[in-house]
N, C-alpha and C positions, 0 to 999 in steps of 0.2 A: 176073924181075924181081918182086921179096916184096912182096904188096901187105895192106893190112889195114884192115877194113873198120869205118867210126865207122857209128852211129847216133844221131844227136844229136835227141832228139823236146821240143821246148819246150811253153808252152800252146795257142799255134796252131797249131802244125804242125813236121814233122819234116824231115830232111835226112839224108842218106847219104852219104858219100863213102869213094873208096878212098885210103888212102895209098898212095903207091909210094913207094919205097925201092932206092936204085941203089947203096947202098954209103955215097954221100956228102951226096945230099942229098933231102933229103924233099917230095913234092909230094902236091898233091891232086885228085881227080876227082868232080865230085858224080855220081852215080849214080842218082837222087830226092832224087823230093821231093814232102811228103804233104800232105795236112791230116790236124787233130788238132779234130776237129769233135764240142766234150765235146754229150752230151744232155740236156732238160731232160724228166721226165716228174715227173705229181703234185708241180712244184714242187721237184722236187727234181733238182740237177743231177749227170751223172754221165760220165765219163772211157769212151767207146767201148774198151775194150782189147784186145778180140780183134781190130778195126780197123786197129790201131798195130801189131799182132801181125803182124796179114795183112801191112803194107806193112813188117815189118822182113822178114820172108820175100820176097816182093816184092824188096828192096832186097838181101839174100844173093842173090838167082839173079841180079840184073843185073849184079852184082860178078864173079860166076861167069864169066860172057858174057861180060866183058870182057875176057877174058885173062890175066890180071896172077893172080900164084901165090899165091895167095890163103890167107893163114895162120891169118886169127884174125877173130871181128866183137866187139867192143863195143855197151852201149848203154848211155849216160847220159841223164836225164831230170831234172826238177824236184824237190823236195825237196818234204816231207812228207806228201803222197800214198800210197794204201797200196792193196792187195786181199788181201783173206783167204781160206783155202783151207782145205776140212773137211780128217778127217782123211786120205781117201784122196787124196785133190791135188788137187780138183776145188776149182774158184773159185766162191767163194757171192758172184755179182750182180757188179753195175760199179761197181768204185773210185768212190767217191765223190770230187768235185770239192771242190778247197779255197775256193774262192770262198762255199760255199753257208755257213762259215762266219761270215760278215761278220754275220752276224743273229743267230747263237749267241750267247748267255752263258757258256759253259763256260770260258772263260779267267776270265774273275770268279768265278767258282761254286769253278775247284780253287784261286786265290788266298787268295779267303773261308775257303776248308778250309787251306789251306795255309803261307799266307801266301806271298810274292815271295822275299821273301831264302829262307826253307827251298827253294824250289824251285829258284833260282838258285844256291844255295851245291853243289847234287847235279846239277844240270845246268845249267852257263851260260852258258845261249843267248838270244838275242832272244826276248823274250814276242811271238808274234802268236799272233790267236784262233786262224787254220788250223793249228798246229804237232800233231803225232802224238794228242802227250799230250791237248791239249783234246778233237782229234776224239773219239778213244775212249774218252771222258768222257762227250759228248755220244753215243756210243751207247749207252753203257753206263746214262745217264741216261733213256733216250728206250727202250729195251728193244728194242735192235737186234736179232733175231733173228738174226744172219749173225755178230754177238758171238760168240753164245751158241754157237751150233756150230763157231766157228772152232778151227780147230787149229795153224795156221800165218801169220804177217801178215808180206809180205813189200813190199819199195816197186814202185811202177809200173814200174822199171827192173829190178830184183830178177826181179819177177814176169814180164816177158819173156824174163829170161835163165831165168830154171824153165822156160817151154815151150818155149824150144830143147834147154837143156841136163839139164835132170830136177833137177837141184840148188836147195836151198832157204837162201841165204844172204844176210847183208844184208852192203851194203859200208859201213865204215868212216864215208866223209863223208856217206854220208845218216843215218848211223843219229846223227849229231852231231846234224841239224835236226829229229831229233824231239821234242825235252825232255825225252827219258826215259834219254837217256845220259852215263853220269858219265865222266868225263874221268879223276879220279883213280884208277878201278881200269880203265879201257881197257871198260868194257860194260856193259850194261845194268843201267838202276839197280836194285837191287832194293826199295831202299825207297822210291824212287817208286811201283814197280808192285804194292807191297804196300799201303803208305798208301792207295793210290784203288780197291785191289781190282782190276785191271785181273786178265783169262787172260792163263794160260801161253800166249803164241802168237809172243814172240820168237825169229827162227833167231839162229845162230852170225853174230857179227859177223868178217869177214876183211878183208885191207888193201887195198887201192887195188892194182890189177894184180894180184890172184889168178882163175889160171887154175882155171875150174869143172871145165872137163873140156871135154867134144865134143857135140857134136850128138846127140840121141835117135837111137838106132838106124833108128827110125819114119824121123825126115829126114832121116840118113847117106842112105837105099835111094831116099828120094825125092828128093831134093839133087843126085844122086852125089858124096856130100864127103864129108871124118870132120872136117872144120873147129873149130876149137878156139875154145869160148868163155871169155872174157875178162872178169871185173866191175872195167875203167876207174875213174877217180875217177865212181862214178855220178850225183854230183848236178853239173848242168851246171856250175854256178860254179867246181865245184873243178877238172873239166873243163878249163873256160876259162883257169884260173891256170895250169895247165900247160903252155900253152903259153904264157906267158910269160915273157922274158927277165928276171927282176924281178934288181935288183940296189941295193944301200946301201938309202936308206929311199925305198920306193918305194910311195906307193899306186897304187891298181889299180883301174879300173870295167871291170866287167861289163850292159855296158849290151845288153840288151833288152826284151821287156815290161816286167820287173824291172829296176832298178839294182843293182846289187850293188857294194857301196861300201867298201874296208877297206884291211887292210896284212898280211902274213903274216909269222906269228912262228914261233917254235920250238915253242912253250907256250901253252894258254889264257890269258887274261887273267880274274884273278876277283878283281877289286877292287869293290866298291859302284860306286864311280863308273864300272864298263863295266854292274851293274847299272841304274844312275840313266839313263843316256844309253842303254837297250836295246840294247845292240850285242848281238851272238850270238859266238859260238867255233863256228867250225865245219871241221871238218879238211879237210886238204888230202893232195895224194900225198907220200909217206914220211913222217905221222903228224904231219905239221905243222899248226899252224893258223891261220885266217883268222878276222882279228877285225875284225870287217865290221856294217855295217849293211843291212837291203832296205829300199828304197824304192823308191816307185812310180814308173816309167820309161815307155818309149816306147810302153804299154798307154794312154796319154791320146792320144798322133797315131793308135796304133790303133784305137780307138774311133771318132775324129775321121773318119777316111776309113772306115768299116764305115757310118759314118750318114750322110755327105755323098753315099759312091758308091752307093747306094739310089736319090740323086735322081740321081744326075751319073753312070752308068758309067763316062765319061770319064775322072776322076779317076783317081789313078795316085799309089802313096807319093813318089817323086822330084817328082812337081809340086807337092806341100805343102809339101816343103822348100824348092821352090825360092822359095815365094809366102812362105814366112816368111821367107827370105833378102832378098826385096827389099821386105817388112812394114816399118814404124815400130820400131822399139827400144821395150821397155818401155811399150805401149801397155797392160799390162794385169800385174798380180799376185796370183798363185796360191802356196799351201800346197799340194804337191803327197801332200804326207799326210794332207791335211783329208777326213774321211770323204766327202766328195759322191761322191770319185771311184774309190770302191769297188767298186760295182756299178748304176750310174747309167741311167736311163735312158735320160737325152742326152748326151750328152760334152760337147757346146757347150754346150749349158742348164748344166748343172754349172761348166763354164769362166767364164761369164760371171756366174755367181749367186756362184762366192766372188772375182772381178773386183771384185764392186760392192761387195762387202763392205771391198776391198781399197787404193778408187782409184776409177782410171780404168779407161774399159772397152775392149776392141777390137774394131771394126766390123767389121774384114774378114774372110775363112777366115785370109789368111796374118798377121794379129794374133794370131788364137788358137792360131796351130801354133805362133808364135813364142812366145807367153806362154806354151805347154805345154812347150816345150824352155825357151826363160830360166824357168823353177821347176823342171826337171832342174838345172841348174847350179848354179840357189842350192842347194840340198838337197845338191849334193855340195860346195861351198865350206862348208857347213855340218859335215858329215860329215870336210874338212880338217878344220878346226878343234878338231872334238873330237877325234879319231885324235892330232892333236897331243901331246895330253895326255897319252898313252900315251908314242909314240914320241920325243920331244922335238925334233921337227921335221922334217916330209917335204921332200925336192926335187927329188920329180917324179912324172909321174902318167903309168901308164898304163892305157889304154881298149883293152879286147878287147867279142868279138862283132858281132853286126850292127849293132851301134850306131857302132863305127868307119866304115861308107862313109854316117851323118850327118855332112858336113864341116860344116852350122853347127854341131852339138850339142858338136862335137870342139874348132870356134875356144871355142865358150861358155863351154863348161868351163875353156879353157885360162885366159878373160879372166877368169871368175867369180872361179877359185884362184888364179890370178898363177902354175902352177906351169908349165913346162916340161911340154908332153902328147905323151906318144907312141901312135900307134893302130894298131894289128894285133896280130897277123892276123884280116881280118875273120871269117874262120870260126876261129876261135881254140877254142871247144869242142870240135870236131871235131876239130881237129888238136889239142889236149891229149888227149882221149881215142884219137889212135892213137898218141903218145907214150907213154901207159902201156901201152899191148897193147906195142908194142916192147920197153917197159923188164921188162913182165912174161917175154917170149919171149926174155929174153937177147939179142935184137937192139939194145940200148943198155945201156950195164955200170952206167952211174947218172947221178943227174938232171944231174950237170956236163956230161953229154957231151949231155945232151937239149939244155939251154942253144944249144951248142955246133951242135949241126945246126937248132936255129930261126932261130938270128942265121943262119947258109948261105944255108938255103932263102928262106926268108920276105921282103919287104920291107915295111918300116914307114914311117907318115908321123908328119911331127912340126908341129906346130902349138904357135909361142911366141906369150904373153899379148903382146897388140898393143892392147889396150883396156881396162884390167880397170877 
């Protein structure tokens, strides 16, 4: 049986799955799970890229040992963050963590120089302080020596693929998250690069589903395989969307640490209203675009668990969700996009302080978690209303990602939005990664065939609005 390995790395951890295809159905099997633990040095936070690469190699070895006829490997990660290479291909330090940019004013600095309208006209994405453009401007303003020495910029996913294959390429869906990509030309925006005097370090942009080559000769000898390396939809949300059998006017929510909420369109929407509402136009497989908003998601609950678990090791995520389900509804009210939640010393204290400004204050752990989940659902309803300005109406909502396991959140989203919700598959990002690999290798002839395969292979759960 043929197999395809998806390595899906998120902000808090990574997972690797083998996709097994028997010619009719696709099944997935988890082969490894690993932590992604950022490291702080002198007040700066970095991704431990070599640890992530090592975990990727271990995942490949486990996949080979599983006995499947392994065809390829593809790596997806979050967007915006990157590593720098010198002229000889050596890594110039560990990549910086996007959350470092929450205390940086480079976005405001760039807007002050160029103007929001000017930037949006050339790269119509959501203005976020951690976008690649603003990270590079921050480095340049601070005289970051690695930037002066750099020859190439690679996303985290492309960096790991480079370690595997030796090829330096940028995949389309990542490029659209940088605020340096111009959809009108389908390439890096030279006007933005020139305006901010950025160095010439941008690698060629290729479509999602590009076979970049095989493992390097040294890795092939070490691992005993000439595995193909594919750039799937390397931005994890784009991979997640590739696992959704979208039809009609359906809103999607990729629910994880962040909630990425939007619709899939054939072309970017460049209306001024998109700028005013701070939506992003981000790439999908096949050159399509996601009109979406990037909102704070289950980061709130993850941080509560981390904080409380230090004092009560018996706590786990399911127990928090269970407590929230038993808690009093509307015991507090928060705006999940409040600056309080970006890098709080205590997430519990941040939520209580936010509630104190908005009305009632939750009094139990269950009420605090429920307040966080209700805040996510409320933000989803706000996004739905805003999206309908561009779509004329929505008739359903599809949730994918780790959040589908949180049945309370799925029901709350159905109740808040008033839309019927379909949830699944749970490991949608890895499945979408595998689907794009299969398309790249000709195992599936087109995306329509992949949608039929998804419907045959995976169960979805439905939630009807019951308490709007």
